[in-house]
TORDREN-786332 format. One record per residue: residue in one letter; x, y, z of N, C-alpha, C, O in turn; residue number from 1. Coordinates in steps of 0.2 Angstrom, whole numbers, plus 5000, padded with zeros to 4 digits. Example, Ala and Ser with C-alpha at 12.3 -4.5 7.8 and 13.67 -1.06 7.14 Angstrom:
<rs>
{'A' {5066 4972 5039} {5062 4978 5039} {5066 4984 5039} {5071 4983 5042} 1}
{'S' {5064 4989 5035} {5068 4995 5036} {5064 5000 5039} {5067 5006 5040} 2}
</rs>
This chain:
<rs>
{'X' {5006 4994 5000} {4999 5000 5000} {5004 5006 5000} {5003 5012 4997} 1}
{'X' {5009 5005 5004} {5014 5013 5005} {5017 5014 4998} {5017 5019 4995} 2}
{'X' {5021 5007 4996} {5025 5007 4989} {5019 5012 4984} {5020 5017 4981} 3}
{'X' {5013 5009 4983} {5009 5012 4978} {5007 5019 4980} {5005 5023 4975} 4}
{'X' {5007 5021 4986} {5005 5029 4987} {5012 5033 4985} {5013 5039 4983} 5}
{'X' {5017 5029 4986} {5024 5033 4985} {5025 5033 4977} {5028 5037 4975} 6}
{'X' {5023 5028 4974} {5025 5027 4966} {5019 5033 4964} {5021 5037 4960} 7}
{'X' {5012 5034 4967} {5009 5038 4965} {5010 5046 4965} {5008 5050 4962} 8}
{'X' {5015 5047 4971} {5017 5054 4971} {5022 5056 4966} {5024 5062 4963} 9}
{'X' {5026 5050 4964} {5032 5050 4960} {5030 5053 4954} {5032 5057 4950} 10}
{'X' {5025 5050 4953} {5020 5049 4945} {5016 5057 4945} {5017 5061 4940} 11}
{'X' {5014 5059 4949} {5012 5066 4950} {5018 5071 4950} {5017 5077 4946} 12}
{'X' {5021 5070 4952} {5029 5075 4953} {5030 5075 4946} {5030 5080 4943} 13}
{'X' {5032 5069 4943} {5033 5069 4935} {5029 5073 4930} {5030 5078 4927} 14}
{'X' {5023 5070 4932} {5019 5075 4927} {5019 5081 4928} {5018 5084 4922} 15}
{'X' {5019 5086 4935} {5021 5092 4936} {5026 5096 4933} {5026 5102 4930} 16}
{'X' {5032 5090 4934} {5039 5093 4930} {5038 5094 4923} {5041 5099 4921} 17}
{'X' {5035 5089 4919} {5035 5090 4913} {5030 5095 4910} {5032 5098 4904} 18}
{'X' {5024 5095 4913} {5019 5100 4913} {5024 5107 4912} {5024 5111 4907} 19}
{'X' {5026 5108 4918} {5030 5115 4918} {5036 5114 4913} {5037 5120 4911} 20}
{'X' {5040 5110 4910} {5044 5110 4907} {5042 5113 4900} {5046 5116 4896} 21}
{'X' {5035 5109 4898} {5030 5111 4893} {5030 5117 4891} {5032 5120 4886} 22}
{'X' {5026 5119 4898} {5024 5126 4897} {5030 5132 4896} {5029 5138 4894} 23}
{'X' {5035 5130 4898} {5042 5134 4898} {5044 5136 4891} {5046 5141 4888} 24}
{'X' {5043 5128 4887} {5045 5129 4881} {5040 5132 4876} {5043 5134 4871} 25}
{'X' {5034 5132 4878} {5029 5136 4873} {5030 5144 4873} {5029 5148 4869} 26}
{'X' {5033 5145 4880} {5034 5152 4883} {5040 5155 4879} {5040 5160 4877} 27}
{'X' {5045 5152 4878} {5051 5153 4874} {5049 5152 4867} {5051 5157 4863} 28}
{'X' {5045 5147 4864} {5043 5148 4855} {5039 5155 4855} {5041 5159 4851} 29}
{'X' {5035 5155 4859} {5032 5163 4858} {5035 5168 4858} {5034 5173 4854} 30}
{'X' {5039 5168 4863} {5045 5174 4863} {5050 5173 4858} {5052 5179 4857} 31}
{'X' {5052 5170 4855} {5056 5167 4849} {5052 5171 4844} {5054 5175 4840} 32}
{'X' {5046 5169 4843} {5042 5171 4838} {5040 5178 4837} {5039 5181 4831} 33}
{'X' {5040 5181 4844} {5037 5188 4844} {5046 5192 4841} {5047 5197 4838} 34}
{'X' {5050 5189 4845} {5056 5193 4842} {5060 5193 4835} {5065 5196 4834} 35}
{'X' {5055 5187 4830} {5057 5189 4824} {5053 5194 4820} {5054 5195 4814} 36}
{'X' {5049 5198 4823} {5045 5203 4822} {5048 5210 4825} {5045 5216 4825} 37}
{'X' {5054 5209 4826} {5058 5215 4830} {5063 5218 4824} {5067 5214 4821} 38}
{'X' {5063 5224 4824} {5070 5227 4823} {5074 5228 4827} {5072 5232 4832} 39}
{'X' {5080 5225 4828} {5085 5227 4833} {5091 5231 4831} {5095 5229 4826} 40}
{'X' {5092 5237 4835} {5096 5240 4833} {5103 5244 4838} {5102 5247 4844} 41}
{'X' {5108 5242 4835} {5113 5245 4840} {5117 5253 4838} {5119 5255 4833} 42}
{'X' {5116 5255 4844} {5116 5264 4845} {5112 5268 4840} {5107 5265 4838} 43}
{'X' {5113 5274 4839} {5110 5279 4834} {5114 5280 4829} {5120 5279 4829} 44}
{'X' {5110 5283 4825} {5112 5287 4819} {5116 5294 4820} {5121 5296 4817} 45}
{'X' {5112 5296 4825} {5115 5303 4826} {5123 5302 4829} {5127 5306 4828} 46}
{'X' {5123 5297 4832} {5130 5295 4837} {5134 5295 4832} {5138 5300 4831} 47}
{'X' {5133 5289 4827} {5138 5287 4821} {5139 5294 4817} {5144 5294 4813} 48}
{'X' {5134 5300 4816} {5135 5305 4813} {5140 5311 4816} {5142 5315 4812} 49}
{'X' {5142 5310 4822} {5147 5313 4826} {5151 5311 4828} {5154 5313 4833} 50}
{'X' {5154 5305 4824} {5159 5301 4824} {5159 5295 4829} {5165 5292 4830} 51}
{'X' {5155 5293 4832} {5155 5288 4837} {5156 5281 4833} {5151 5278 4831} 52}
{'X' {5162 5279 4832} {5164 5274 4827} {5166 5266 4830} {5167 5260 4827} 53}
{'X' {5167 5268 4836} {5172 5260 4840} {5165 5257 4840} {5160 5258 4843} 54}
{'X' {5167 5250 4837} {5164 5244 4839} {5161 5242 4847} {5165 5241 4852} 55}
{'X' {5155 5241 4846} {5153 5241 4854} {5149 5234 4855} {5147 5232 4860} 56}
{'X' {5147 5230 4848} {5143 5224 4849} {5146 5218 4844} {5145 5218 4838} 57}
{'X' {5148 5213 4846} {5151 5208 4843} {5147 5205 4837} {5141 5204 4839} 58}
{'X' {5148 5203 4830} {5144 5201 4826} {5141 5194 4828} {5136 5193 4826} 59}
{'X' {5144 5190 4832} {5143 5184 4835} {5136 5186 4840} {5131 5182 4839} 60}
{'X' {5136 5191 4843} {5129 5193 4847} {5123 5196 4842} {5117 5194 4842} 61}
{'X' {5126 5200 4838} {5120 5204 4833} {5118 5199 4829} {5112 5199 4827} 62}
{'X' {5121 5193 4827} {5117 5189 4822} {5111 5184 4827} {5106 5181 4824} 63}
{'X' {5112 5184 4832} {5107 5182 4836} {5099 5185 4834} {5094 5182 4835} 64}
{'X' {5100 5191 4832} {5094 5196 4831} {5092 5196 4826} {5087 5199 4825} 65}
{'X' {5094 5192 4820} {5093 5194 4814} {5096 5190 4809} {5102 5188 4811} 66}
{'X' {5093 5189 4802} {5097 5187 4796} {5096 5191 4790} {5096 5189 4784} 67}
{'X' {5095 5196 4791} {5095 5203 4787} {5094 5210 4790} {5090 5212 4794} 68}
{'X' {5099 5214 4786} {5101 5220 4791} {5106 5224 4785} {5108 5221 4780} 69}
{'X' {5108 5231 4788} {5112 5234 4787} {5115 5238 4792} {5112 5240 4797} 70}
{'X' {5122 5239 4791} {5125 5243 4797} {5134 5245 4794} {5136 5244 4788} 71}
{'X' {5138 5245 4798} {5144 5247 4798} {5148 5242 4802} {5146 5237 4804} 72}
{'X' {5156 5245 4803} {5160 5240 4806} {5164 5245 4811} {5165 5251 4810} 73}
{'X' {5167 5243 4816} {5173 5247 4819} {5177 5250 4815} {5179 5248 4810} 74}
{'X' {5177 5257 4819} {5180 5262 4815} {5178 5264 4808} {5182 5267 4804} 75}
{'X' {5172 5263 4805} {5168 5265 4800} {5171 5261 4794} {5171 5263 4789} 76}
{'X' {5173 5254 4796} {5178 5252 4791} {5172 5246 4785} {5172 5239 4784} 77}
{'X' {5169 5251 4781} {5164 5248 4776} {5159 5246 4778} {5158 5246 4784} 78}
{'X' {5154 5244 4772} {5147 5244 4774} {5145 5236 4776} {5149 5231 4774} 79}
{'X' {5139 5234 4780} {5138 5228 4781} {5131 5227 4777} {5127 5231 4777} 80}
{'X' {5132 5221 4774} {5126 5218 4771} {5122 5212 4774} {5126 5208 4775} 81}
{'X' {5117 5211 4776} {5115 5203 4779} {5110 5203 4775} {5106 5208 4774} 82}
{'X' {5110 5195 4772} {5105 5192 4768} {5105 5184 4770} {5110 5181 4772} 83}
{'X' {5099 5181 4769} {5100 5174 4767} {5105 5171 4774} {5108 5165 4773} 84}
{'X' {5104 5174 4780} {5109 5172 4785} {5115 5173 4785} {5119 5170 4789} 85}
{'X' {5117 5176 4779} {5125 5178 4780} {5126 5185 4780} {5122 5189 4776} 86}
{'X' {5132 5187 4784} {5134 5194 4784} {5141 5194 4778} {5145 5190 4776} 87}
{'X' {5141 5200 4778} {5145 5202 4772} {5148 5209 4775} {5144 5214 4778} 88}
{'X' {5154 5210 4774} {5158 5218 4776} {5160 5220 4769} {5164 5216 4766} 89}
{'X' {5157 5225 4765} {5161 5227 4758} {5164 5234 4762} {5162 5239 4765} 90}
{'X' {5171 5232 4759} {5177 5238 4761} {5177 5242 4756} {5173 5243 4751} 91}
{'X' {5181 5247 4758} {5181 5253 4752} {5185 5251 4748} {5188 5256 4745} 92}
{'X' {5188 5244 4744} {5191 5242 4739} {5185 5239 4735} {5187 5236 4729} 93}
{'X' {5178 5240 4738} {5173 5237 4733} {5172 5228 4735} {5168 5225 4732} 94}
{'X' {5174 5226 4738} {5174 5219 4738} {5170 5217 4744} {5170 5221 4749} 95}
{'X' {5167 5213 4744} {5162 5208 4749} {5166 5203 4754} {5166 5198 4751} 96}
{'X' {5167 5204 4759} {5171 5198 4763} {5166 5195 4769} {5161 5199 4771} 97}
{'X' {5167 5188 4770} {5163 5187 4776} {5164 5190 4782} {5170 5193 4783} 98}
{'X' {5161 5189 4787} {5161 5193 4793} {5161 5188 4798} {5158 5183 4797} 99}
{'X' {5168 5189 4803} {5168 5184 4807} {5164 5187 4814} {5162 5193 4814} 100}
{'X' {5163 5182 4818} {5160 5183 4825} {5161 5188 4830} {5158 5191 4834} 101}
{'X' {5170 5188 4829} {5173 5192 4834} {5173 5200 4831} {5176 5204 4834} 102}
{'X' {5170 5201 4825} {5172 5209 4823} {5166 5212 4826} {5162 5208 4829} 103}
{'X' {5166 5219 4826} {5162 5223 4831} {5158 5228 4825} {5160 5230 4820} 104}
{'X' {5151 5229 4829} {5149 5237 4825} {5146 5241 4830} {5144 5239 4835} 105}
{'X' {5148 5247 4827} {5146 5253 4832} {5139 5255 4830} {5136 5258 4834} 106}
{'X' {5136 5253 4824} {5130 5255 4823} {5127 5249 4817} {5130 5248 4811} 107}
{'X' {5121 5245 4818} {5117 5241 4812} {5111 5241 4815} {5110 5243 4821} 108}
{'X' {5106 5239 4811} {5099 5237 4812} {5099 5229 4807} {5101 5228 4802} 109}
{'X' {5095 5226 4810} {5092 5217 4809} {5087 5217 4810} {5084 5221 4813} 110}
{'X' {5085 5211 4808} {5079 5208 4810} {5078 5201 4806} {5083 5199 4804} 111}
{'X' {5073 5197 4806} {5072 5190 4804} {5068 5192 4797} {5062 5194 4798} 112}
{'X' {5070 5192 4791} {5065 5194 4785} {5060 5188 4785} {5062 5183 4785} 113}
{'X' {5053 5190 4785} {5047 5186 4784} {5044 5190 4781} {5041 5195 4783} 114}
{'X' {5042 5188 4773} {5037 5192 4769} {5031 5193 4771} {5028 5188 4773} 115}
{'X' {5029 5198 4771} {5021 5201 4772} {5018 5204 4766} {5012 5205 4766} 116}
{'X' {5022 5207 4760} {5019 5211 4756} {5024 5209 4752} {5029 5208 4753} 117}
{'X' {5020 5210 4744} {5025 5207 4740} {5023 5210 4732} {5018 5206 4731} 118}
{'X' {5025 5215 4727} {5022 5217 4722} {5028 5217 4716} {5033 5214 4717} 119}
{'X' {5026 5219 4710} {5031 5219 4705} {5032 5227 4703} {5027 5231 4705} 120}
{'X' {5035 5229 4700} {5039 5237 4698} {5033 5237 4691} {5032 5231 4689} 121}
{'X' {5031 5242 4689} {5026 5242 4683} {5030 5246 4679} {5027 5247 4673} 122}
{'X' {5036 5249 4680} {5040 5253 4676} {5049 5252 4678} {5052 5249 4683} 123}
{'X' {5053 5256 4673} {5060 5256 4676} {5060 5263 4679} {5057 5268 4677} 124}
{'X' {5063 5262 4686} {5065 5268 4690} {5070 5269 4694} {5073 5265 4697} 125}
{'X' {5072 5277 4694} {5079 5277 4697} {5077 5278 4704} {5070 5278 4705} 126}
{'X' {5082 5278 4710} {5080 5280 4717} {5075 5283 4719} {5071 5279 4722} 127}
{'X' {5074 5290 4717} {5069 5295 4719} {5063 5292 4717} {5058 5292 4721} 128}
{'X' {5062 5290 4711} {5055 5287 4709} {5053 5280 4712} {5047 5278 4713} 129}
{'X' {5057 5278 4714} {5057 5271 4716} {5053 5273 4724} {5048 5270 4726} 130}
{'X' {5055 5278 4728} {5055 5280 4734} {5046 5282 4735} {5042 5281 4739} 131}
{'X' {5045 5286 4728} {5037 5288 4727} {5033 5282 4726} {5027 5280 4729} 132}
{'X' {5036 5279 4723} {5033 5272 4721} {5031 5267 4727} {5025 5264 4729} 133}
{'X' {5036 5267 4731} {5034 5262 4736} {5031 5265 4742} {5028 5261 4746} 134}
{'X' {5031 5272 4743} {5028 5276 4749} {5020 5277 4746} {5016 5279 4751} 135}
{'X' {5017 5275 4742} {5011 5273 4737} {5008 5267 4741} {5002 5267 4743} 136}
{'X' {5012 5262 4741} {5010 5256 4743} {5011 5254 4749} {5009 5249 4751} 137}
{'X' {5013 5258 4753} {5015 5255 4761} {5008 5256 4766} {5005 5261 4766} 138}
{'X' {5007 5251 4769} {4999 5252 4771} {4999 5257 4777} {4994 5259 4780} 139}
{'X' {5005 5259 4780} {5006 5266 4785} {5012 5268 4784} {5017 5264 4784} 140}
{'X' {5013 5274 4784} {5020 5277 4784} {5022 5278 4792} {5027 5282 4793} 141}
{'X' {5019 5275 4797} {5020 5274 4804} {5024 5269 4806} {5028 5268 4812} 142}
{'X' {5023 5264 4801} {5027 5258 4802} {5035 5257 4800} {5038 5261 4796} 143}
{'X' {5037 5251 4803} {5044 5250 4801} {5043 5245 4796} {5040 5240 4797} 144}
{'X' {5047 5245 4790} {5047 5240 4784} {5055 5238 4784} {5060 5241 4783} 145}
{'X' {5055 5232 4784} {5062 5228 4781} {5061 5227 4773} {5057 5223 4772} 146}
{'X' {5065 5230 4768} {5063 5230 4761} {5070 5224 4758} {5075 5224 4761} 147}
{'X' {5067 5221 4753} {5071 5216 4750} {5069 5216 4742} {5064 5214 4740} 148}
{'X' {5073 5217 4737} {5073 5217 4731} {5079 5212 4727} {5085 5213 4728} 149}
{'X' {5076 5208 4723} {5081 5203 4719} {5080 5205 4713} {5075 5208 4712} 150}
{'X' {5086 5205 4708} {5084 5204 4702} {5091 5207 4697} {5096 5205 4699} 151}
{'X' {5090 5210 4692} {5096 5214 4688} {5094 5221 4687} {5089 5223 4685} 152}
{'X' {5099 5224 4689} {5097 5233 4689} {5102 5235 4684} {5108 5234 4684} 153}
{'X' {5099 5237 4680} {5101 5241 4673} {5108 5246 4675} {5112 5246 4671} 154}
{'X' {5107 5250 4682} {5114 5253 4685} {5112 5253 4691} {5106 5253 4693} 155}
{'X' {5118 5253 4694} {5118 5253 4702} {5125 5257 4705} {5131 5256 4702} 156}
{'X' {5124 5262 4708} {5130 5265 4710} {5128 5265 4717} {5123 5267 4720} 157}
{'X' {5136 5263 4721} {5137 5261 4728} {5143 5264 4730} {5148 5265 4726} 158}
{'X' {5143 5266 4735} {5150 5269 4740} {5151 5262 4744} {5148 5257 4745} 159}
{'X' {5158 5263 4747} {5160 5261 4754} {5166 5267 4757} {5169 5271 4753} 160}
{'X' {5166 5267 4765} {5171 5271 4766} {5177 5267 4770} {5176 5262 4773} 161}
{'X' {5182 5271 4768} {5188 5268 4771} {5189 5268 4778} {5187 5273 4780} 162}
{'X' {5192 5263 4781} {5193 5264 4788} {5196 5270 4790} {5201 5272 4787} 163}
{'X' {5194 5273 4798} {5194 5278 4800} {5199 5278 4807} {5199 5273 4811} 164}
{'X' {5204 5283 4806} {5209 5281 4814} {5206 5288 4817} {5204 5293 4814} 165}
{'X' {5207 5287 4824} {5206 5292 4829} {5211 5297 4829} {5217 5295 4827} 166}
{'X' {5209 5303 4831} {5202 5306 4833} {5198 5306 4827} {5200 5308 4821} 167}
{'X' {5192 5302 4828} {5186 5301 4822} {5185 5308 4819} {5185 5312 4824} 168}
{'X' {5183 5310 4814} {5181 5316 4811} {5172 5313 4812} {5171 5308 4814} 169}
{'X' {5168 5318 4809} {5162 5317 4809} {5160 5313 4802} {5163 5313 4797} 170}
{'X' {5153 5310 4802} {5152 5306 4796} {5152 5312 4790} {5154 5309 4784} 171}
{'X' {5151 5318 4789} {5150 5319 4782} {5158 5321 4780} {5160 5321 4774} 172}
{'X' {5163 5322 4785} {5170 5322 4783} {5172 5316 4780} {5175 5315 4775} 173}
{'X' {5171 5312 4785} {5173 5304 4783} {5172 5303 4777} {5176 5304 4773} 174}
{'X' {5165 5302 4775} {5163 5301 4767} {5165 5304 4762} {5165 5302 4756} 175}
{'X' {5169 5310 4764} {5170 5315 4760} {5177 5310 4756} {5180 5313 4751} 176}
{'X' {5180 5304 4758} {5184 5301 4755} {5182 5293 4754} {5186 5288 4755} 177}
{'X' {5175 5294 4753} {5172 5288 4751} {5174 5285 4743} {5175 5289 4738} 178}
{'X' {5174 5277 4742} {5174 5275 4738} {5168 5274 4732} {5164 5270 4734} 179}
{'X' {5167 5276 4727} {5160 5276 4723} {5163 5270 4718} {5168 5270 4716} 180}
{'X' {5156 5265 4716} {5158 5261 4712} {5151 5261 4709} {5146 5262 4711} 181}
{'X' {5153 5259 4700} {5145 5259 4695} {5147 5253 4691} {5151 5251 4688} 182}
{'X' {5139 5250 4693} {5140 5243 4688} {5134 5245 4685} {5130 5249 4686} 183}
{'X' {5134 5240 4680} {5128 5241 4672} {5127 5233 4673} {5131 5228 4673} 184}
{'X' {5120 5234 4674} {5118 5225 4673} {5119 5222 4679} {5120 5216 4679} 185}
{'X' {5119 5226 4685} {5121 5221 4690} {5116 5216 4693} {5111 5218 4694} 186}
{'X' {5118 5210 4694} {5112 5205 4697} {5114 5205 4702} {5120 5204 4704} 187}
{'X' {5108 5205 4710} {5110 5204 4715} {5103 5207 4720} {5098 5207 4718} 188}
{'X' {5105 5209 4726} {5100 5210 4730} {5098 5216 4733} {5103 5217 4737} 189}
{'X' {5095 5221 4734} {5094 5225 4739} {5092 5225 4744} {5086 5223 4745} 190}
{'X' {5096 5227 4750} {5093 5226 4757} {5093 5231 4760} {5098 5235 4760} 191}
{'X' {5088 5234 4764} {5087 5238 4769} {5080 5240 4771} {5076 5236 4769} 192}
{'X' {5079 5246 4774} {5074 5248 4777} {5070 5254 4776} {5073 5259 4775} 193}
{'X' {5063 5254 4778} {5060 5260 4778} {5058 5262 4787} {5055 5258 4791} 194}
{'X' {5061 5268 4788} {5060 5270 4795} {5054 5276 4795} {5055 5280 4790} 195}
{'X' {5049 5276 4799} {5045 5282 4800} {5049 5288 4801} {5054 5287 4804} 196}
{'X' {5047 5294 4800} {5049 5299 4801} {5050 5302 4808} {5053 5308 4809} 197}
{'X' {5047 5299 4812} {5048 5301 4818} {5055 5297 4822} {5056 5298 4828} 198}
{'X' {5057 5292 4819} {5063 5290 4822} {5070 5294 4820} {5076 5292 4821} 199}
{'X' {5069 5300 4817} {5074 5306 4815} {5079 5305 4822} {5076 5305 4828} 200}
{'X' {5086 5304 4821} {5089 5305 4825} {5092 5299 4829} {5097 5298 4832} 201}
{'X' {5086 5294 4828} {5088 5286 4830} {5091 5281 4824} {5095 5276 4825} 202}
{'X' {5086 5284 4819} {5088 5278 4813} {5088 5284 4807} {5088 5290 4808} 203}
{'X' {5088 5281 4801} {5089 5286 4795} {5080 5286 4792} {5077 5282 4789} 204}
{'X' {5078 5290 4794} {5071 5292 4791} {5070 5290 4783} {5074 5290 4779} 205}
{'X' {5063 5287 4782} {5062 5286 4775} {5067 5278 4774} {5068 5273 4778} 206}
{'X' {5070 5280 4768} {5073 5273 4765} {5082 5274 4766} {5085 5279 4764} 207}
{'X' {5084 5267 4768} {5091 5266 4769} {5092 5261 4766} {5089 5256 4770} 208}
{'X' {5096 5258 4760} {5097 5253 4757} {5104 5252 4755} {5107 5257 4752} 209}
{'X' {5106 5245 4756} {5113 5243 4753} {5112 5239 4749} {5106 5237 4749} 210}
{'X' {5116 5236 4744} {5116 5230 4739} {5121 5225 4740} {5126 5227 4743} 211}
{'X' {5120 5219 4737} {5126 5213 4737} {5124 5210 4731} {5118 5208 4730} 212}
{'X' {5130 5208 4728} {5129 5206 4721} {5127 5198 4723} {5127 5196 4728} 213}
{'X' {5124 5195 4716} {5123 5189 4716} {5127 5184 4718} {5125 5180 4723} 214}
{'X' {5133 5185 4715} {5139 5180 4718} {5143 5182 4723} {5148 5180 4725} 215}
{'X' {5140 5187 4727} {5143 5190 4735} {5148 5191 4735} {5151 5190 4740} 216}
{'X' {5151 5194 4729} {5159 5197 4728} {5158 5207 4729} {5163 5211 4729} 217}
{'X' {5153 5208 4729} {5155 5216 4727} {5146 5220 4731} {5140 5216 4731} 218}
{'X' {5147 5225 4732} {5140 5230 4735} {5142 5235 4738} {5148 5238 4735} 219}
{'X' {5139 5238 4743} {5140 5245 4746} {5134 5247 4747} {5129 5243 4746} 220}
{'X' {5133 5254 4751} {5129 5258 4752} {5128 5260 4746} {5132 5263 4742} 221}
{'X' {5118 5259 4745} {5117 5263 4740} {5115 5271 4737} {5111 5275 4740} 222}
{'X' {5120 5275 4732} {5120 5280 4731} {5114 5282 4726} {5110 5287 4726} 223}
{'X' {5113 5278 4722} {5107 5278 4715} {5108 5272 4713} {5113 5269 4713} 224}
{'X' {5101 5271 4710} {5102 5263 4706} {5096 5265 4700} {5093 5270 4700} 225}
{'X' {5095 5259 4696} {5089 5260 4691} {5086 5252 4692} {5088 5247 4690} 226}
{'X' {5081 5252 4695} {5077 5247 4695} {5071 5244 4690} {5066 5247 4689} 227}
{'X' {5074 5239 4687} {5069 5236 4680} {5063 5234 4681} {5061 5231 4686} 228}
{'X' {5059 5235 4675} {5052 5234 4676} {5050 5227 4678} {5055 5223 4677} 229}
{'X' {5046 5225 4681} {5044 5217 4684} {5047 5215 4689} {5047 5209 4691} 230}
{'X' {5052 5221 4693} {5056 5218 4698} {5052 5216 4704} {5047 5220 4705} 231}
{'X' {5053 5211 4708} {5048 5209 4713} {5052 5213 4720} {5057 5212 4722} 232}
{'X' {5048 5216 4723} {5049 5220 4730} {5045 5216 4734} {5039 5215 4733} 233}
{'X' {5049 5214 4740} {5046 5211 4746} {5047 5217 4752} {5053 5219 4754} 234}
{'X' {5042 5218 4756} {5042 5220 4762} {5039 5215 4768} {5033 5212 4767} 235}
{'X' {5043 5216 4773} {5042 5214 4780} {5041 5218 4784} {5045 5223 4786} 236}
{'X' {5034 5218 4788} {5031 5224 4791} {5035 5222 4799} {5033 5217 4801} 237}
{'X' {5038 5225 4801} {5041 5225 4810} {5039 5230 4813} {5042 5235 4814} 238}
{'X' {5034 5226 4817} {5030 5232 4823} {5035 5233 4829} {5034 5239 4831} 239}
{'X' {5039 5230 4831} {5043 5228 4837} {5049 5231 4834} {5052 5231 4828} 240}
{'X' {5051 5235 4840} {5060 5240 4840} {5062 5239 4845} {5058 5241 4849} 241}
{'X' {5068 5236 4847} {5074 5236 4851} {5081 5240 4850} {5084 5239 4845} 242}
{'X' {5082 5242 4855} {5088 5246 4853} {5093 5247 4859} {5091 5250 4864} 243}
{'X' {5099 5244 4857} {5106 5243 4863} {5109 5249 4862} {5110 5250 4857} 244}
{'X' {5110 5253 4868} {5114 5258 4868} {5121 5256 4869} {5122 5250 4871} 245}
{'X' {5125 5260 4868} {5132 5258 4871} {5134 5260 4878} {5130 5265 4880} 246}
{'X' {5138 5257 4883} {5138 5258 4890} {5145 5261 4890} {5147 5264 4895} 247}
{'X' {5149 5261 4885} {5157 5262 4886} {5157 5266 4879} {5153 5268 4875} 248}
{'X' {5163 5268 4880} {5167 5274 4874} {5163 5280 4873} {5160 5282 4877} 249}
{'X' {5163 5283 4867} {5163 5289 4867} {5155 5290 4868} {5154 5296 4871} 250}
{'X' {5150 5286 4866} {5142 5287 4865} {5142 5292 4872} {5141 5298 4871} 251}
{'X' {5143 5290 4878} {5140 5293 4883} {5141 5302 4884} {5136 5305 4886} 252}
{'X' {5147 5303 4881} {5148 5310 4882} {5146 5314 4875} {5147 5320 4875} 253}
{'X' {5144 5310 4870} {5142 5314 4865} {5135 5318 4865} {5130 5315 4867} 254}
{'X' {5135 5324 4863} {5130 5328 4862} {5124 5328 4857} {5124 5331 4851} 255}
{'X' {5120 5322 4859} {5114 5320 4853} {5110 5324 4854} {5106 5323 4849} 256}
{'X' {5107 5331 4856} {5102 5335 4855} {5105 5338 4849} {5101 5343 4848} 257}
{'X' {5110 5338 4846} {5110 5343 4838} {5106 5339 4833} {5105 5333 4834} 258}
{'X' {5103 5343 4828} {5098 5342 4822} {5105 5341 4819} {5110 5345 4819} 259}
{'X' {5104 5334 4815} {5109 5332 4810} {5107 5331 4803} {5110 5329 4799} 260}
{'X' {5099 5332 4803} {5095 5330 4797} {5098 5332 4790} {5098 5328 4785} 261}
{'X' {5101 5338 4790} {5103 5341 4784} {5110 5337 4783} {5111 5334 4777} 262}
{'X' {5113 5336 4788} {5120 5334 4784} {5119 5327 4783} {5122 5324 4778} 263}
{'X' {5114 5323 4787} {5111 5316 4786} {5110 5315 4778} {5114 5311 4775} 264}
{'X' {5105 5319 4775} {5104 5320 4769} {5107 5319 4763} {5105 5317 4758} 265}
{'X' {5114 5322 4766} {5119 5323 4761} {5124 5317 4759} {5126 5315 4754} 266}
{'X' {5125 5314 4766} {5128 5308 4768} {5126 5302 4765} {5130 5298 4763} 267}
{'X' {5118 5302 4765} {5115 5296 4763} {5116 5297 4753} {5117 5292 4749} 268}
{'X' {5115 5302 4752} {5115 5302 4744} {5122 5305 4740} {5122 5306 4734} 269}
</rs>
């Protein structure tokens, strides 16, 4: 009788344990799914504008937050493009290199790309015309969208910035020495984001796009391009936003009250 009683207690404890474990597993799964709808960002664009270039987060950590995104590297050493779970560093020589987990970033935005909206262009357009075209198709201009376009682009003009040395110059001065590359009939992927206007100072308002070639050998920050008719554009609505601010280095002492929007517009294009 006593043996059966003890056995019953053991079974009950086991059931409770596995039920708790199962509930915890479901909770983790729900959290993981929720985080896939999150734009994760390191630092702010205004800090980068003012020369806060020291890397603060290893890419090994950044990769836990997304498989798609853009950014830069320690000392502003090139342009970052992440697509299809792979991260690339496009240096000032125009060549794309794989990113090691130990490398660090001073500014980056990433998410897990999961398509929500898809459409095809109805005509050939340059950068400015595409902005107008896209803006007319966004469900709301107050949401964040990850943007992807795959195809062959009749013209592609990109840049990358050489590695900087301290004391760092502000970004407008740093990009004065940028390397610019122009390609004709470039096959590849446009990777970037639309950020609402109210994110000014935190990120680049409206559109910020990078490019990686189909063979993953070249790319950079897009200055201008031509997109062909019938190019498929895919948007991922990203309703959650998470930002990791640096707790060390120059960030803490930088005056982020300045309005850098005019300089940012020049830097972007």
